[in-house]
Backbone as CSV, one residue per row, in Angstrom:
resi,resn,N_x,N_y,N_z,CA_x,CA_y,CA_z,C_x,C_y,C_z
1,MET,-0.198,12.810,-48.537,0.111,11.695,-47.896,0.898,12.158,-46.798
2,ALA,1.904,12.649,-46.845,3.020,13.199,-45.929,2.091,14.064,-45.022
3,SER,1.320,14.762,-45.503,0.417,15.608,-44.273,-0.608,14.877,-43.648
4,SER,-1.041,13.687,-44.170,-1.895,12.611,-43.468,-0.948,11.914,-42.305
5,ILE,0.292,11.627,-42.757,1.015,10.842,-41.706,1.374,11.638,-40.747
6,GLY,1.545,13.004,-40.957,1.957,14.048,-40.055,0.930,14.170,-38.784
7,SER,-0.389,14.250,-39.414,-1.569,14.418,-38.555,-1.807,13.124,-37.623
8,GLU,-1.504,11.983,-38.262,-1.632,10.674,-37.373,-0.567,10.740,-36.206
9,LYS,0.587,11.042,-36.392,1.817,11.237,-35.475,1.345,12.231,-34.422
10,SER,0.525,13.258,-34.676,0.532,14.346,-33.889,-0.329,13.943,-32.529
11,VAL,-1.038,12.453,-32.724,-1.800,12.133,-31.523,-1.182,10.842,-31.183
12,ASN,-0.862,10.700,-29.835,-0.232,9.501,-29.456,-0.929,8.781,-28.254
13,PRO,-1.500,7.842,-28.485,-2.332,7.099,-27.370,-1.462,6.842,-26.008
14,VAL,-2.213,7.049,-24.993,-1.508,6.871,-23.831,-1.692,5.392,-23.223
15,LEU,-0.567,4.857,-22.655,-0.695,3.429,-22.025,-1.806,3.506,-20.736
16,ARG,-2.387,2.265,-20.538,-3.223,2.472,-19.435,-2.711,2.711,-18.163
17,ILE,-1.418,2.118,-17.709,-0.786,2.334,-16.588,-0.418,3.832,-16.310
18,SER,-0.255,4.714,-17.374,0.158,6.082,-17.316,-1.066,6.808,-16.959
19,GLN,-2.323,6.289,-17.532,-3.737,7.053,-17.357,-3.906,6.826,-15.593
20,LEU,-3.528,5.414,-15.210,-3.859,5.383,-13.818,-3.134,6.049,-12.793
21,ASP,-1.709,6.320,-13.104,-0.749,7.072,-12.485,-1.062,8.281,-12.297
22,ALA,-1.726,8.871,-13.512,-2.211,10.271,-13.508,-3.265,10.474,-12.551
23,LEU,-4.162,9.523,-12.375,-5.251,9.797,-11.535,-4.791,9.524,-10.021
24,GLU,-3.945,8.632,-9.830,-3.433,8.431,-8.533,-2.636,9.675,-8.083
25,LEU,-1.880,10.466,-8.986,-1.037,11.591,-8.665,-2.056,12.719,-8.442
26,ASN,-3.323,12.816,-9.149,-4.056,13.793,-8.810,-4.705,13.678,-7.372
27,LYS,-5.146,12.370,-6.859,-5.625,12.168,-5.707,-4.474,12.615,-4.561
28,ALA,-3.349,12.213,-4.751,-2.271,12.530,-3.935,-2.375,14.173,-3.781
29,LEU,-2.278,14.876,-4.928,-2.151,16.186,-4.687,-3.545,16.842,-4.069
30,GLU,-4.621,16.388,-4.233,-5.772,16.829,-3.459,-5.593,16.606,-2.003
31,GLN,-5.030,15.473,-1.769,-4.942,15.193,-0.279,-3.792,16.165,0.399
32,LEU,-2.721,16.372,-0.446,-1.605,17.116,0.055,-2.256,18.547,0.107
33,VAL,-3.025,19.048,-0.538,-3.698,20.501,-0.715,-4.623,20.503,0.552
34,TRP,-5.388,19.685,0.699,-6.174,19.438,1.902,-5.524,19.590,3.312
35,SER,-4.700,18.716,3.491,-3.720,18.695,4.769,-3.034,19.946,4.970
36,GLN,-2.639,20.412,3.884,-1.929,21.797,4.123,-2.793,22.987,4.472
37,PHE,-3.877,22.886,3.863,-5.077,24.014,4.208,-5.527,23.873,5.573
38,THR,-5.848,22.608,5.987,-6.159,22.527,7.536,-5.278,22.464,8.436
39,SER,-3.996,22.325,8.112,-2.955,22.645,9.116,-2.861,24.117,9.362
40,CYS,-3.526,25.021,8.763,-3.453,26.566,9.103,-4.588,26.853,10.137
41,PHE,-5.527,26.012,10.438,-6.460,26.130,11.439,-6.411,25.086,12.684
42,HIS,-5.211,24.763,13.018,-4.735,23.933,14.138,-4.876,24.922,15.252
43,GLY,-4.548,25.900,15.317,-4.605,26.979,16.512,-6.056,27.369,16.490
44,PHE,-6.903,26.983,15.801,-8.497,27.427,16.232,-9.289,26.579,16.841
45,LYS,-10.547,26.837,17.109,-11.446,25.814,17.918,-11.756,24.666,17.049
46,PRO,-11.585,23.824,17.740,-11.871,22.342,17.020,-13.047,21.916,16.274
47,GLY,-12.993,21.622,15.328,-14.354,21.467,14.496,-14.889,22.635,13.802
48,MET,-13.981,23.633,13.461,-14.258,24.877,13.091,-14.653,24.512,11.579
49,LEU,-14.081,23.856,10.890,-14.164,23.798,9.355,-15.302,22.474,9.282
50,ALA,-15.861,21.818,10.101,-16.711,20.697,9.893,-18.104,21.254,9.201
51,HIS,-18.481,22.238,9.719,-19.835,22.546,8.949,-19.650,22.980,7.527
52,PHE,-18.497,23.569,7.202,-18.317,24.100,5.681,-17.434,23.270,4.921
53,GLU,-17.010,22.186,5.303,-15.972,21.179,4.951,-16.346,20.930,3.246
54,PRO,-17.517,20.716,2.881,-17.754,20.460,1.756,-17.563,21.595,0.865
55,GLU,-17.927,22.941,1.241,-17.909,23.972,0.540,-16.372,24.410,0.328
56,VAL,-15.669,24.371,1.473,-14.120,24.538,1.382,-13.450,23.628,0.266
57,LYS,-13.637,22.509,0.570,-13.299,21.550,-0.587,-13.355,21.900,-2.158
58,ALA,-14.623,22.180,-2.090,-15.211,22.517,-3.651,-14.561,23.753,-4.011
59,PHE,-14.333,24.673,-2.933,-13.466,25.949,-3.457,-12.139,25.631,-3.858
60,LEU,-11.273,24.646,-3.136,-10.064,24.401,-3.412,-9.883,23.631,-4.832
61,TRP,-10.911,22.613,-4.820,-10.619,22.009,-6.222,-11.115,22.928,-7.340
62,LEU,-12.124,23.969,-7.133,-12.293,24.905,-8.197,-11.056,25.596,-8.719
63,VAL,-10.170,25.981,-7.608,-9.037,26.546,-7.822,-7.984,25.751,-8.689
64,LEU,-7.712,24.478,-8.159,-6.933,23.570,-9.012,-7.501,23.223,-10.337
65,TRP,-9.064,23.331,-10.536,-9.567,23.181,-11.949,-9.120,24.428,-12.787
66,ARG,-9.106,25.658,-12.037,-8.775,26.936,-12.880,-7.370,26.777,-13.567
67,PHE,-6.493,26.226,-12.650,-5.113,26.438,-13.264,-4.756,25.137,-13.831
68,THR,-5.485,24.131,-13.974,-5.013,22.816,-14.663,-5.673,22.537,-15.759
69,ILE,-7.053,22.148,-15.527,-7.926,21.807,-16.865,-8.077,23.105,-17.607
70,TYR,-8.761,24.150,-17.128,-9.070,25.439,-17.745,-7.934,26.074,-18.535
71,SER,-6.751,25.881,-17.892,-5.720,26.733,-18.754,-4.827,25.755,-19.188
72,ASN,-4.548,24.603,-18.882,-3.424,23.574,-19.816,-4.057,22.405,-20.154
73,ASN,-5.439,22.324,-20.391,-6.261,20.873,-20.663,-5.366,19.784,-20.204
74,ALA,-5.149,19.679,-19.014,-4.362,18.607,-18.189,-4.474,18.880,-16.767
75,THR,-4.391,17.727,-16.083,-4.516,17.535,-14.301,-3.084,17.938,-14.217
76,VAL,-2.744,18.082,-12.717,-1.267,18.074,-12.519,-0.674,16.766,-12.787
77,GLY,-1.413,15.646,-12.485,-0.784,14.286,-12.688,-0.392,14.022,-14.111
78,GLN,-1.401,14.606,-14.953,-1.133,14.290,-16.330,0.063,15.120,-16.813
79,ALA,0.186,16.314,-16.353,1.398,17.185,-16.715,2.528,16.547,-16.385
80,ILE,2.627,15.855,-15.377,3.888,15.387,-14.618,4.048,14.302,-15.669
81,LEU,3.241,13.660,-16.137,3.405,12.228,-17.291,3.435,12.781,-18.631
82,ASN,3.556,14.074,-18.844,3.497,14.396,-20.281,2.259,14.130,-20.899
83,ILE,1.176,14.289,-20.467,0.043,13.942,-21.000,-1.087,15.156,-20.699
84,HIS,-1.832,15.207,-21.825,-2.948,16.249,-21.614,-4.195,15.663,-22.396
85,TYR,-5.567,16.365,-22.106,-6.723,15.911,-22.948,-6.867,16.423,-24.172
86,LYS,-7.406,15.458,-25.028,-7.932,15.861,-26.458,-9.323,15.698,-26.420
87,ASN,-9.938,16.636,-27.301,-11.414,16.579,-27.798,-11.555,15.624,-28.668
88,ASN,-12.246,14.323,-28.174,-12.376,13.355,-28.834,-13.497,13.372,-29.625
89,LEU,-14.395,14.238,-29.596,-15.586,14.606,-30.377,-15.297,15.203,-31.752
90,SER,-14.150,15.863,-31.898,-13.668,16.263,-33.163,-13.518,15.425,-34.191
91,GLN,-13.882,15.641,-35.348,-13.743,14.885,-36.632,-12.451,14.613,-36.801
92,THR,-11.412,15.386,-36.844,-10.207,15.231,-37.369,-9.452,14.671,-36.396
93,GLU,-8.193,13.808,-36.717,-7.492,12.875,-35.955,-6.281,13.876,-35.233
94,LYS,-6.295,15.035,-35.718,-5.404,15.969,-35.197,-5.627,16.392,-33.797
95,TYR,-4.437,17.010,-32.946,-5.062,17.308,-31.674,-5.979,18.557,-31.732
96,GLN,-7.078,18.492,-30.855,-7.930,19.516,-30.672,-7.969,19.818,-29.294
97,PRO,-7.868,21.004,-28.721,-7.999,21.139,-27.136,-9.513,21.199,-26.708
98,LEU,-9.674,21.122,-25.500,-11.020,20.935,-25.008,-11.637,22.185,-25.276
99,SER,-13.195,22.023,-25.328,-13.928,23.336,-25.592,-14.365,23.670,-24.171
100,LYS,-14.942,25.180,-24.147,-15.084,25.407,-23.066,-16.206,24.933,-22.202
101,HIS,-17.126,24.208,-23.068,-18.520,23.752,-22.624,-17.862,22.047,-21.996
102,GLN,-16.845,21.515,-22.520,-16.445,20.370,-21.959,-15.644,20.747,-20.570
103,LYS,-14.939,21.806,-20.646,-14.338,22.122,-19.374,-15.158,22.451,-18.264
104,LEU,-16.273,23.454,-18.724,-17.382,23.306,-17.627,-17.968,22.237,-17.069
105,TRP,-18.258,21.298,-18.027,-19.257,20.157,-17.600,-18.227,19.220,-16.877
106,TYR,-16.610,19.378,-17.005,-15.713,18.605,-16.309,-15.905,19.046,-14.817
107,LEU,-15.817,20.456,-14.852,-16.130,21.085,-13.410,-17.188,20.530,-12.676
108,ILE,-18.389,20.580,-13.329,-19.406,20.025,-12.678,-19.665,18.843,-12.226
109,PHE,-19.235,17.952,-13.088,-19.119,16.591,-12.748,-18.309,15.976,-11.808
110,THR,-17.122,16.566,-11.686,-16.026,16.224,-10.690,-16.341,17.098,-9.541
111,VAL,-16.128,18.367,-9.486,-16.232,19.300,-8.315,-17.577,19.341,-7.544
112,GLY,-18.474,19.570,-8.588,-19.948,19.731,-8.144,-20.539,18.521,-7.759
113,GLY,-20.220,17.097,-8.386,-20.594,16.070,-7.909,-20.164,15.662,-6.726
114,ARG,-18.958,15.716,-6.245,-18.452,15.386,-4.910,-19.087,16.263,-4.097
115,TRP,-19.081,17.726,-4.137,-19.750,18.578,-3.252,-21.232,18.114,-2.926
116,LEU,-21.985,17.714,-3.927,-23.327,17.457,-3.896,-23.530,16.301,-2.922
117,GLU,-22.552,15.124,-3.247,-22.749,13.828,-2.428,-22.499,14.198,-0.938
118,GLU,-21.261,14.956,-0.669,-21.147,15.161,0.792,-22.192,16.202,1.298
119,ARG,-22.586,16.947,0.639,-23.495,17.968,1.245,-25.149,17.404,1.451
120,CYS,-25.488,16.470,0.416,-26.873,15.837,0.466,-26.589,14.817,1.780
121,TYR,-25.405,14.212,2.003,-25.358,13.045,2.956,-25.618,14.045,4.370
122,ASP,-25.020,15.296,4.527,-25.025,16.074,5.963,-26.586,16.621,6.078
123,LEU,-27.310,16.815,4.736,-28.751,17.512,4.842,-29.455,16.480,5.402
124,PHE,-29.565,14.912,4.790,-30.596,14.174,4.888,-30.114,13.094,6.029
125,SER,-28.997,13.202,6.738,-28.537,12.087,7.785,-29.378,12.224,8.895
126,ASN,-29.995,13.250,9.469,-30.479,13.307,10.795,-31.870,13.725,10.350
127,ARG,-32.288,13.730,9.172,-33.901,14.072,8.890,-34.631,12.909,8.972
128,GLN,-36.026,12.799,9.621,-36.680,11.560,10.069,-38.109,11.541,9.207
129,LEU,-38.115,12.762,8.396,-39.447,12.947,7.764,-39.581,11.930,6.539
130,GLN,-40.904,11.483,6.206,-40.851,10.527,5.246,-40.587,11.017,3.834
131,SER,-40.832,12.205,3.554,-40.336,12.865,2.229,-38.582,12.793,2.252
132,PHE,-38.077,13.157,3.191,-36.780,13.343,3.257,-36.088,11.858,3.007
133,CYS,-36.450,10.741,3.716,-36.433,9.564,3.497,-36.418,8.899,2.148
134,LYS,-37.492,9.396,1.615,-37.368,8.972,0.168,-36.338,9.667,-0.614
135,ILE,-36.311,10.908,-0.393,-35.327,11.421,-1.268,-33.770,11.027,-0.976
136,LYS,-33.610,10.689,0.492,-32.411,10.161,0.467,-32.198,8.524,-0.116
137,SER,-33.263,8.026,-0.195,-33.171,6.545,-0.981,-32.941,6.891,-2.300
138,TYR,-33.627,7.834,-2.944,-33.440,8.131,-4.341,-31.930,8.556,-4.596
139,ILE,-31.328,9.152,-3.819,-29.781,9.789,-3.692,-29.032,8.519,-3.978
140,ASN,-29.274,7.626,-2.613,-28.614,6.665,-2.474,-28.472,5.649,-3.638
141,PHE,-29.491,5.458,-4.202,-29.883,4.574,-5.379,-29.038,5.186,-6.687
142,GLY,-28.986,6.652,-6.732,-28.624,7.020,-7.805,-26.753,6.870,-7.742
143,ALA,-26.486,7.138,-6.538,-24.966,7.175,-6.168,-24.556,5.734,-6.495
144,GLY,-25.270,4.526,-6.148,-24.735,3.387,-6.488,-25.139,3.086,-7.800
145,LEU,-25.935,3.465,-8.790,-25.939,3.289,-10.119,-24.716,3.880,-10.844
146,LEU,-24.186,5.030,-10.268,-23.246,5.729,-10.814,-21.854,4.941,-10.565
147,LYS,-21.878,4.341,-9.307,-20.665,3.539,-8.750,-20.473,2.451,-9.791
148,LEU,-21.785,1.734,-10.086,-21.839,0.622,-11.013,-21.325,1.172,-12.544
149,CYS,-21.968,1.917,-12.851,-21.494,2.578,-14.271,-19.978,2.775,-14.388
150,GLY,-19.627,3.508,-13.398,-17.858,3.621,-13.093,-17.247,2.453,-13.348
151,LEU,-17.760,1.294,-12.575,-17.115,-0.139,-12.456,-17.005,-0.655,-14.109
152,LEU,-18.302,-0.622,-14.599,-18.394,-0.799,-16.326,-17.398,-0.306,-16.964
153,ASN,-17.471,1.205,-16.714,-16.513,1.899,-17.475,-15.104,1.457,-17.237
154,PHE,-14.741,1.184,-16.088,-13.322,0.725,-15.880,-12.951,-0.527,-16.563
155,LEU,-13.905,-1.530,-16.501,-13.918,-2.738,-17.206,-13.333,-2.577,-18.881
156,ILE,-14.276,-1.816,-19.190,-14.278,-1.342,-20.749,-12.635,-0.544,-20.792
157,PHE,-12.390,0.230,-19.994,-10.939,0.755,-20.104,-9.835,-0.119,-20.044
158,LEU,-10.082,-1.212,-19.203,-8.996,-2.029,-19.183,-8.825,-2.891,-20.240
159,GLN,-10.030,-3.183,-21.195,-10.013,-3.857,-22.510,-9.524,-3.052,-23.617
160,LYS,-9.953,-1.696,-23.568,-9.673,-0.830,-24.870,-8.570,0.289,-24.477
161,GLY,-8.346,0.626,-23.326,-7.202,1.582,-23.146,-7.674,3.069,-23.204
162,THR,-8.980,3.226,-23.450,-9.539,4.669,-23.493,-10.677,5.107,-22.467
163,PHE,-10.568,6.259,-22.139,-11.436,6.767,-21.118,-11.392,6.040,-19.588
164,ALA,-10.525,6.598,-18.840,-10.129,5.760,-17.724,-11.308,6.379,-16.455
165,THR,-11.992,7.203,-16.894,-12.938,7.558,-15.876,-14.417,7.630,-16.644
166,LEU,-15.446,7.541,-15.963,-16.689,7.787,-16.523,-16.822,9.236,-16.924
167,THR,-16.349,10.212,-16.264,-16.571,11.448,-16.818,-15.953,11.814,-18.215
168,GLU,-14.724,10.934,-18.347,-14.077,11.330,-19.631,-14.832,10.567,-20.866
169,ARG,-15.536,9.609,-20.473,-16.330,8.834,-21.553,-17.553,9.875,-21.849
170,ILE,-18.131,10.146,-20.848,-19.315,11.055,-21.135,-19.229,12.268,-21.833
171,LEU,-18.144,13.009,-21.573,-17.771,14.254,-22.161,-16.872,14.150,-23.499
172,GLY,-16.455,12.697,-23.709,-15.748,12.731,-24.911,-14.247,13.121,-24.887
173,ILE,-13.743,13.210,-23.770,-12.148,13.726,-23.866,-11.249,12.594,-23.404
174,ARG,-10.202,12.544,-24.350,-9.469,11.468,-24.198,-8.004,11.755,-23.898
175,SER,-7.175,10.978,-22.911,-5.585,11.247,-22.759,-4.873,11.083,-24.029
176,VAL,-3.880,11.901,-24.506,-3.071,11.685,-25.452,-1.573,12.144,-24.930
177,PHE,-0.550,11.762,-25.281,0.434,12.196,-25.167,1.032,13.581,-25.623
178,CYS,1.595,14.458,-25.039,1.683,15.768,-25.754,3.168,15.759,-26.659
179,LYS,3.947,14.923,-26.452,5.079,14.936,-27.472,5.258,13.447,-27.776
180,PRO,5.627,13.034,-29.252,5.752,11.503,-29.273,6.771,10.980,-28.565
181,GLN,6.366,9.773,-28.115,7.379,9.106,-27.214,8.476,8.360,-28.042
182,SER,9.894,8.686,-27.677,11.019,8.323,-28.294,10.986,6.797,-28.114
183,VAL,11.583,6.219,-29.179,11.949,4.566,-28.943,13.116,4.346,-27.893
184,ARG,12.911,3.474,-27.054,13.949,3.221,-25.901,14.828,2.107,-26.624
185,GLN,16.245,2.316,-26.709,17.181,1.224,-27.227,17.767,0.800,-25.839
186,VAL,17.405,-0.376,-25.678,17.959,-0.937,-24.237,19.095,-2.224,-24.774
187,GLY,20.112,-2.239,-24.287,21.104,-3.247,-24.768,20.576,-4.613,-24.185
188,PHE,20.959,-5.618,-24.931,20.609,-7.230,-24.614,21.367,-7.644,-23.232
189,GLU,22.652,-7.101,-23.059,23.273,-7.479,-22.032,22.725,-7.018,-20.670
190,TYR,22.287,-5.665,-20.777,21.583,-5.129,-19.635,20.128,-5.899,-19.281
191,MET,19.350,-5.980,-20.298,18.266,-6.754,-20.427,18.234,-7.931,-19.634
192,ASN,19.412,-8.796,-20.116,19.520,-10.273,-19.598,19.889,-10.035,-18.094
193,ARG,20.826,-9.131,-17.646,21.170,-8.970,-16.383,19.870,-8.489,-15.541
194,GLU,19.049,-7.693,-15.844,18.089,-7.364,-15.176,17.088,-8.460,-15.105
195,LEU,16.774,-9.309,-16.213,15.743,-10.582,-16.069,16.157,-11.429,-15.003
196,LEU,17.659,-11.827,-15.186,18.112,-12.741,-14.308,17.914,-12.187,-12.625
197,TRP,18.388,-11.061,-12.401,18.311,-10.353,-11.107,17.009,-10.450,-10.519
198,HIS,15.879,-10.019,-11.317,14.588,-10.078,-10.973,14.053,-11.530,-10.948
199,GLY,14.226,-12.362,-11.598,14.011,-13.691,-11.450,14.640,-14.209,-10.098
200,PHE,15.901,-14.000,-9.867,16.531,-14.486,-8.741,15.643,-13.922,-7.480
201,ALA,15.548,-12.457,-7.441,14.829,-11.841,-6.374,13.321,-12.366,-6.188
202,GLU,12.723,-12.678,-7.090,11.239,-13.114,-7.174,11.397,-14.690,-6.473
203,PHE,12.617,-15.412,-6.812,12.654,-16.738,-6.033,12.937,-16.469,-4.722
204,LEU,13.864,-15.537,-4.437,14.069,-15.300,-2.943,12.774,-14.992,-2.184
205,ILE,12.251,-14.091,-2.619,10.866,-13.663,-1.966,9.887,-14.702,-1.947
206,TYR,9.959,-15.896,-2.794,9.076,-17.066,-2.563,9.735,-17.960,-1.571
207,LEU,10.969,-18.083,-1.406,11.629,-18.950,-0.653,11.800,-18.577,0.748
208,LEU,11.934,-17.305,0.875,12.366,-16.741,2.456,11.255,-17.277,3.318
209,PRO,10.030,-17.060,2.993,8.976,-17.120,4.090,8.824,-18.835,4.415
210,LEU,9.463,-19.661,3.581,9.394,-21.182,3.694,10.629,-21.719,4.494
211,ILE,11.533,-20.829,4.917,12.631,-21.180,5.489,12.521,-20.663,7.239
212,ASN,12.754,-21.691,8.083,12.803,-21.423,9.475,13.996,-20.788,10.025
213,VAL,13.908,-19.565,10.070,15.289,-18.670,10.328,15.647,-19.050,11.700
214,GLN,14.534,-18.980,12.753,14.970,-19.358,13.977,15.725,-20.753,14.333
215,LYS,15.144,-21.750,13.615,15.468,-23.154,13.787,16.927,-23.041,13.081
216,LEU,17.289,-22.486,12.032,18.443,-22.551,11.373,19.552,-21.944,12.069
217,LYS,19.091,-20.608,12.818,20.092,-19.979,13.714,20.403,-20.729,14.742
218,LEU,19.519,-21.428,15.529,20.040,-22.273,16.676,20.750,-23.589,16.285
219,LYS,20.487,-24.041,14.966,21.444,-25.233,14.516,22.758,-24.795,14.233
220,ILE,22.969,-23.676,13.643,24.356,-23.120,13.240,25.094,-22.847,14.870
221,SER,24.242,-22.217,15.716,24.985,-21.891,17.005,25.354,-23.352,17.885
222,SER,24.682,-24.261,17.514,24.785,-25.507,18.243,26.077,-26.179,17.698
223,TRP,26.331,-25.950,16.354,27.595,-26.478,15.643,28.927,-25.484,16.057
224,CYS,28.526,-24.177,16.151,29.694,-23.355,16.379,29.994,-23.296,17.979
225,LEU,29.224,-23.602,18.758,29.472,-23.567,20.176,29.068,-25.066,20.864
226,PRO,30.005,-26.120,20.580,29.394,-27.268,21.056,29.958,-27.417,22.529
227,ILE,29.057,-28.061,23.439,29.627,-27.985,24.753,29.612,-29.753,24.850
228,ALA,31.002,-30.173,25.386,31.126,-31.679,25.824,31.755,-31.587,27.153
229,GLY,31.856,-32.904,27.445,32.485,-33.279,28.724,31.815,-33.073,29.866
230,LEU,30.263,-32.789,29.874,29.630,-32.634,31.014,29.028,-33.850,31.420
231,PRO,29.477,-34.394,32.481,28.625,-35.765,33.212,27.040,-35.644,33.049
232,ASN,26.448,-36.903,32.752,25.242,-36.950,32.654,24.660,-37.201,33.869
233,SER,24.624,-36.313,34.686,23.921,-36.309,36.105,23.063,-35.086,36.130
234,GLU,22.081,-35.218,37.276,21.226,-33.849,37.507,21.959,-33.133,38.518
235,ASN,22.719,-33.720,39.328,23.746,-32.751,40.202,24.620,-31.923,39.298
236,THR,25.344,-32.276,38.369,26.367,-31.505,37.507,25.341,-30.502,36.887
237,LEU,24.083,-31.059,36.454,23.081,-30.130,35.721,22.739,-28.992,36.524
238,ALA,22.703,-29.139,37.775,22.364,-28.043,38.730,23.637,-27.206,38.925
239,ALA,24.788,-27.830,39.280,25.914,-27.048,39.741,26.559,-26.227,38.247
240,HIS,26.458,-26.776,37.027,27.220,-26.187,36.235,26.164,-25.297,35.207
241,CYS,25.176,-25.501,35.126,24.266,-24.733,34.020,23.365,-23.649,35.059
242,LYS,24.307,-22.529,35.238,23.674,-21.616,36.093,23.155,-20.332,35.349
243,GLU,22.834,-20.445,34.204,22.589,-19.498,33.059,21.750,-20.143,32.230
244,CYS,20.560,-19.329,31.508,19.785,-19.820,30.367,20.529,-20.061,29.244
245,SER,20.421,-21.052,28.493,21.152,-21.343,27.169,20.290,-20.379,26.034
246,LEU,19.155,-19.698,26.382,18.771,-18.862,25.249,19.201,-17.390,25.637
247,CYS,18.999,-16.894,26.715,19.252,-15.462,27.031,20.507,-15.160,27.596
248,GLY,21.079,-16.195,28.334,22.405,-16.141,28.863,22.276,-15.511,30.190
249,GLU,21.134,-15.177,30.738,20.967,-14.676,32.066,20.715,-15.754,33.395
250,TRP,20.629,-15.443,34.491,20.264,-16.540,35.462,18.936,-16.788,35.292
251,PRO,18.814,-18.220,35.087,17.560,-18.793,34.755,16.431,-18.323,35.838
252,THR,15.149,-17.988,35.139,14.142,-17.648,35.871,13.108,-19.003,35.736
253,MET,12.801,-19.414,36.857,11.771,-20.560,36.878,12.609,-21.707,35.842
254,PRO,13.825,-22.159,36.343,14.591,-22.997,35.334,13.831,-24.246,35.186
255,HIS,14.046,-24.640,33.596,13.337,-25.761,33.052,14.309,-26.699,32.434
256,THR,14.057,-27.884,32.154,14.994,-28.504,31.017,14.277,-29.374,30.133
257,ILE,14.747,-29.517,29.097,14.062,-30.220,27.843,14.445,-31.772,27.789
258,GLY,15.295,-32.247,28.595,15.822,-33.572,28.644,17.226,-33.628,28.432
259,CYS,17.861,-32.633,28.116,19.492,-32.384,27.854,20.131,-31.843,28.936
260,LEU,21.589,-31.604,29.051,22.160,-30.978,30.179,22.086,-29.582,30.060
261,HIS,21.069,-28.907,29.702,21.113,-27.515,29.711,19.924,-27.064,30.305
262,VAL,19.929,-25.777,31.053,19.066,-25.079,31.661,18.405,-23.979,30.836
263,PHE,17.003,-23.782,30.905,16.344,-22.504,30.122,15.427,-21.980,31.245
264,CYS,15.196,-20.624,30.951,14.013,-19.880,31.680,12.796,-20.448,31.021
265,TYR,11.760,-20.448,31.895,10.605,-21.071,31.677,9.992,-20.215,30.386
266,TYR,9.991,-18.842,30.496,9.499,-18.159,29.593,10.249,-18.329,28.218
267,CYS,11.496,-18.333,28.367,12.439,-18.507,27.059,12.001,-19.748,26.418
268,ILE,11.866,-20.949,26.957,11.804,-22.268,26.404,10.351,-22.228,25.879
269,LYS,9.427,-21.845,26.535,7.944,-22.032,26.358,7.688,-21.350,25.072
270,SER,8.184,-20.006,25.114,7.879,-19.067,23.833,8.554,-19.610,22.451
271,ASN,9.795,-20.186,22.772,10.461,-20.920,21.557,9.821,-21.979,21.260
272,CYS,9.393,-22.855,22.030,8.442,-24.090,21.748,7.301,-23.858,21.044
273,LEU,6.546,-22.775,21.517,5.307,-22.258,20.876,5.529,-21.734,19.394
274,PHE,6.513,-20.882,19.202,7.045,-20.531,17.903,7.357,-21.545,17.039
275,ASP,8.057,-22.828,17.503,8.652,-23.716,16.628,8.438,-24.983,17.149
276,MET,7.566,-25.940,16.616,7.198,-27.136,17.206,8.261,-27.945,17.287
277,TYR,9.433,-27.553,16.262,10.711,-28.644,15.975,11.740,-27.986,17.020
278,PHE,11.564,-27.312,17.618,12.823,-26.527,18.542,13.744,-27.409,19.097
279,THR,15.081,-27.245,18.900,16.079,-27.997,19.482,16.995,-27.127,20.324
280,CYS,17.605,-27.909,21.139,18.588,-27.119,22.151,19.625,-26.393,21.263
281,PRO,19.871,-25.028,21.366,20.892,-24.279,20.653,22.268,-24.784,20.986
282,LYS,22.472,-25.397,22.379,23.965,-25.922,22.572,24.180,-27.152,22.239
283,CYS,23.333,-27.913,22.205,23.695,-29.581,21.948,22.656,-30.106,20.676
284,GLY,21.741,-29.360,20.451,20.795,-29.837,19.254,19.808,-30.893,19.609
285,SER,19.592,-31.038,21.056,18.855,-32.066,21.418,17.128,-31.581,21.269
286,GLU,16.541,-32.422,20.820,14.914,-32.260,20.563,14.179,-32.196,21.869
287,VAL,13.139,-31.397,22.181,12.366,-31.369,23.202,11.560,-32.601,23.386
288,HIS,11.860,-33.162,24.660,11.429,-34.554,24.660,10.218,-34.180,25.711
289,SER,10.603,-33.397,26.955,9.555,-33.164,27.831,10.089,-31.823,28.569
290,LEU,9.159,-30.778,28.873,9.505,-29.671,29.750,9.037,-29.892,30.990
291,GLN,10.432,-29.827,31.900,10.358,-30.186,32.933,11.228,-29.162,33.991
292,PRO,10.530,-28.777,35.165,11.182,-27.880,35.901,12.484,-28.456,36.735
293,LEU,13.358,-27.729,36.925,14.586,-28.027,37.625,14.187,-28.573,39.099
294,LYS,14.558,-29.690,39.515,14.230,-30.207,40.812,15.225,-29.506,41.922
295,TYR,16.292,-29.270,41.527,17.415,-28.955,42.443,17.390,-27.429,42.446
296,LYS,17.552,-26.751,43.571,17.441,-25.352,43.898,19.036,-24.762,43.844
297,ILE,19.046,-23.864,43.198,20.253,-23.111,42.791,20.234,-21.742,43.666
298,GLU,21.210,-21.601,44.533,21.332,-20.524,45.707,21.446,-19.307,44.692
299,MET,20.871,-18.047,45.007,21.136,-16.929,44.434,22.588,-16.208,44.821
300,THR,23.255,-16.634,45.917,24.487,-16.418,46.407,25.564,-17.073,45.419
301,GLU,25.222,-17.971,44.750,26.179,-18.545,43.901,26.372,-17.570,42.675
302,LEU,25.447,-16.670,42.273,25.727,-15.784,41.218,26.793,-14.913,41.393
303,HIS,26.917,-14.493,42.535,27.920,-13.481,43.052,29.306,-14.025,43.244
304,ALA,29.587,-15.600,43.323,30.568,-15.918,43.489,31.617,-15.944,42.513
């Protein structure tokens, strides 16, 4: 009885998210290796690797396979996450490493399959013969069928949590944890604090796009910088408002919105287009009509 319990504990199923994370880490490693390899040829003639790119990639993935799957029964992403492959075809529940045939077929399906797909595309892309066109259509049909099977396998994986890729399902290899995962003890105070904080953060993320920050800023500035005592006449408008109420510079093509303040045409027009409820940042007046300032302001007054 004790031995059976121990054998059951020796195999620990892997969470779906851990298996997907391992796949993403594998892709990131392949991209890193390829970028580092191609950087060695920056000083050579451009396009030097273009004709042999599928073969070079296949060689690099072969080296990765030799030091990961073949040696350790796990990819680099799985090793980082404390995961390795188990021979799911074995009759016992106890951990069994992959057989040599499974490792070789894994190499053929992953490295060989990608090499064949890229090389066939190059071979038949510029051929116009009828026989080549038929072969190309058959290859495209087979590639589409494999992608459809991969999609169905992924849906089954989301439901059952095993065999994240079609290759794993065909070869009968399953991801398991190398060591039993210890139970995490988390205090209730910490959990409550984290839940409250994440809930508050999600509420802010939902609320912030609904707030018109520009209008709120202008409203606060109108409260903090009130301007009073200006006579309500166009003469004083031209005499006192010699700077744009938005940018603070000498107004270019000065315009008014119906209050006692002057704006550059581009400043006020852009703000009105951005916010249909735009108000004056100085006095809070709404935009009644955008009118050019009729009185000329001499540029010499700028230096007075």
